C-alpha angles and dihedrals in degrees: 000000000000121000128215128181123206114198116229112164098175121096097223096081113138131183096261094052092043093050092050090050090050091051091048090051089050091052089050086053090058100263108143098195108020116194125186111236099177141350143192134202113208101204097062101013090242113161144167128252096033123207123188106244092013116136105248090212094059113010097082091051094047091048093048095048092044091052100051103287112152103170132048114200122189115197113202112316094302112063135044124185135187113209138185132195107250096186094108097054123100118238121231099207119216116345115240091235132115137175116234133176124212126219091270091056096253112147121223138188107223138190102235097209089061096051122099127223093279092064090215118147112264128192094237094050105033143055124200113252111254137141090302103043114072124225107244099198 
């Protein structure tokens, strides 16, 4: 994996600015569609993705490299990012999913092609939201 450092001496660096600077650095390193796979913030050891028991100093980097990351960009002394070039991946377009709520207030995740014109949740098209079904709002 290649490494790039972007200097940022000011103390007002936030995640949004750092991630944009990392993407710009990736474009300068010939990535056409840079996508952040993982990141780490040094001051509070925050990282994504998180893993219970994972070492915050190394987990984010191992995850990023193991999942297609080809470039590590450090921004100042605070943020580190692992990026990949997503230009070769197919896009899915919009997912055919929608959240609906019935008259009793129960929320559902529904397949929109299976709904009728009433847009009411139906057993054959919808699943109640729980810990496994994601909210699509």
